[in-house]
C-alpha positions in Angstrom: 0.0 0.0 0.0 2.7 2.5 1.0 4.7 1.6 -2.2 1.6 2.2 -4.3 1.1 5.6 -2.6 4.7 6.5 -3.1 4.7 5.5 -6.8 1.4 7.4 -7.2 2.9 10.5 -5.6 5.9 10.3 -8.0 3.7 9.8 -11.0 1.5 12.7 -10.0 4.6 14.9 -9.6 6.0 13.7 -12.9 2.7 14.2 -14.8 2.1 17.7 -13.3 2.8 20.5 -15.8 5.8 22.5 -14.9 5.0 25.9 -13.4 5.1 28.8 -15.7 8.4 30.0 -14.3 10.1 26.7 -15.4 10.3 25.3 -11.9 11.3 21.6 -11.9 9.9 18.8 -9.8 13.1 18.7 -7.7 13.0 22.4 -7.1 9.4 22.1 -5.9 10.4 19.4 -3.4 13.3 21.6 -2.2 10.9 24.5 -1.8 8.5 22.4 0.4 11.5 21.3 2.5 12.7 24.9 3.0 9.3 25.9 4.4 9.1 22.9 6.8 12.7 23.4 7.8 12.2 27.1 8.6 9.1 26.3 10.7 10.8 23.6 12.8 14.1 25.6 13.3 12.2 28.7 14.3 10.1 26.7 16.7 13.3 25.4 18.4 14.7 28.9 18.7 11.5 30.5 19.9 10.4 28.3 22.8 12.1 29.1 26.1 14.3 26.4 27.5 12.0 26.0 30.6 9.1 25.0 28.2 11.1 22.3 26.4 9.8 20.0 29.1 6.2 21.1 28.5 3.6 18.4 27.4 -0.1 19.2 27.2 -1.1 15.8 28.6 1.0 12.8 29.9 0.4 10.7 26.9 2.3 12.9 24.4 5.9 13.9 23.9 7.3 17.1 25.4 8.2 20.0 23.2 11.8 19.0 23.4 11.1 15.3 22.7 9.3 16.2 19.5 12.3 18.1 18.3 14.6 15.3 19.3 12.4 12.8 17.5 12.4 15.0 14.3 16.2 15.2 14.4 16.6 11.5 14.5 13.9 10.8 11.9 15.5 13.4 9.6 18.7 11.4 9.5 16.8 8.1 8.8 14.7 9.5 6.0 17.3 11.7 4.4 20.0 8.9 4.4 17.5 6.6 2.6 17.3 8.9 -0.4 20.9 8.0 -1.3 20.8 4.5 0.0 23.1 5.3 2.9 22.9 3.9 6.5 21.6 6.6 8.7 24.3 8.1 11.0 21.8 8.1 13.9 18.8 6.0 14.8 15.4 7.6 14.8 15.3 7.6 18.7 18.9 8.5 19.3 18.3 12.1 20.4 15.2 11.4 22.4 17.4 9.1 24.5 20.4 11.5 24.9 19.5 15.2 24.2 17.9 16.7 27.3 18.7 20.5 27.2 17.6 23.1 24.7 21.2 23.5 23.7 21.6 19.7 23.0 18.3 19.4 21.3 18.7 22.4 19.0 22.2 21.2 18.2 20.9 17.8 17.2 18.1 19.4 15.2 20.3 21.9 13.4 22.8 19.3 12.4 20.1 17.0 11.2 18.6 19.8 9.1 22.0 20.5 7.6 22.5 16.8 6.8 19.1 16.7 5.1 20.0 19.9 3.2 22.8 18.0 1.5 20.3 15.4 0.3 17.6 17.8 -0.9 20.2 20.0 -2.6 21.6 17.0 -4.5 18.2 16.0 -5.7 17.6 16.3 -9.5 14.6 15.3 -11.5 16.6 12.4 -12.8 18.0 11.2 -9.4 14.5 11.5 -7.9 13.4 8.4 -9.8 16.3 6.1 -8.7 14.8 3.2 -6.7 16.1 2.9 -3.1 15.3 0.9 0.0 13.1 2.8 2.4 13.5 2.8 6.2 11.2 1.2 8.7 10.4 -1.8 6.4 8.6 0.4 3.9 10.0 -1.4 0.9 11.4 0.2 -2.2 10.5 3.4 -3.8 11.9 6.2 -5.9 14.5 8.2 -4.0 12.3 11.3 -3.9 9.9 9.4 -1.7 11.8 9.5 1.6 12.4 13.2 1.1 8.6 13.7 0.6 7.9 11.6 3.6 10.5 13.5 5.6 9.0 16.9 4.7 5.5 15.6 5.6 6.8 14.3 8.9 8.5 17.6 9.8 5.2 19.4 9.0 3.2 16.9 11.0 5.3 17.6 14.1 5.3 21.3 13.5 1.6 21.1 13.7 2.0 19.5 17.1 4.3 22.3 18.2 1.8 24.9 17.0 -0.7 23.5 19.5 2.0 23.7 22.3 2.7 27.4 21.4 -1.0 28.2 21.4 -1.5 26.5 24.8 1.4 28.6 26.1 -0.2 31.8 24.7 2.5 32.2 22.1 2.2 32.9 18.4 3.9 30.1 16.3 6.6 31.0 13.8 4.6 30.6 10.6 1.8 32.8 12.0 4.3 35.5 13.0 5.4 35.7 9.4 1.9 36.2 8.0 
């Protein structure tokens, strides 16, 4: 099922007409990543350290744990796009990074690592078949980058709620 969804996503992207300004599929993927990356990085910077331990209810991750989770997952998904072994496990930073400084360092470094993978993406390389993480099978190499961007956006949505509960305006709303 996931493979079918991934192939369908690639086919939809490949079949979509290029924007009038001549933007390529790979540049559209990079643009989506840039927005997700900006939101998550600004979230990490904006939240005071004392609130990194905030969780709205006991059954969810703290603000800091979400960022640590995103950092680890970034490595796993972005490594997959080039068939590499991830330098860190998905849960590595949730287990080790406990302060705002440690968490933001892990997140910043994971974003930079992913930048190298997104920046290397071309329309041709996007179609190379790779093994996906978490037993997700095989798919075109653009797929783990699409999943990663979606994953970062998903957790930014969690963080937006945390900001609102704390009476703060989240980064994307501040820009609008």
